[in-house]
C-alpha positions, -999 to +999 in steps of 0.1 A: +000+000+000+009+037+000+026+036+035+049+007+024+058+026-008+066+058+011+087+038+035+106+023+006+112+057-010+123+072+024+152+047+030+169+057-003+190+088-007+173+113-031+207+122-045+222+088-051+191+067-053+208+041-031+199+027+003+213+049+031+245+039+048+255+072+065+224+094+064+225+130+076+199+157+079+204+190+063+189+224+073+161+218+048+148+189+070+156+163+044+181+134+048+209+126+024+238+102+022+267+122+038+291+118+010+265+130-016+253+161+002+289+170+011+298+169-026+267+190-033+278+216-007+315+218-015+330+253-018+317+269-050+290+242-051+253+244-045+240+266-017+204+255-023+185+225-011+186+196-037+150+188-027+133+222-026+157+245-045+155+270-017+186+284+000+199+263+029+200+282+062+232+263+072+257+238+058+256+219+091+248+182+087+233+162+116+236+124+117+202+108+113+207+078+136+171+067+134+172+065+096+205+046+097+189+020+120+159+016+097+182+013+067+203-013+085+172-032+095+159-032+059+193-046+047+191-073+074+156-082+064+166-085+028+195-108+038+171-132+055+141-132+032+137-145-003+117-131-031+103-156-057+125-156-088+155-139-071+183-160-058+191-159-021+219-137-011+230-105+007+219-072-008+250-050-010+235-020-028+202-010-043+184+020-059+150+029-070+147+029-108+111+040-112+076+039-098+041+036-110+008+037-091+010-001-086+047-009-081+082+003-074+111-010-095+146-014-079+180-024-092+203-041-067+235-059-063+238-090-041+263-116-031+248-151-036+248-176-008+267-209-012 
């Protein structure tokens, strides 16, 4: 349903499209992968929010511990659950490719189990 789809979108960085590893919150209230937002904010780089386009009040980045835990929990869930047609293994990376009203499409890398 809609809540599940929103959850799945929220655990992926809007800049990289990949599952969060080191999420931080910027002054726009949105979370980003640390490395990606730091690249965005480098000197002579962007000064506006990548999500809203509005000026950021600060370049301060606050670790988003709760989102990190959720992302780690999701990775752990994927390690221990199978999806029909997909070989068992550990998901090492993933990103949202697209969405429609009825489904989300992901691309992922995984290490197969022996």
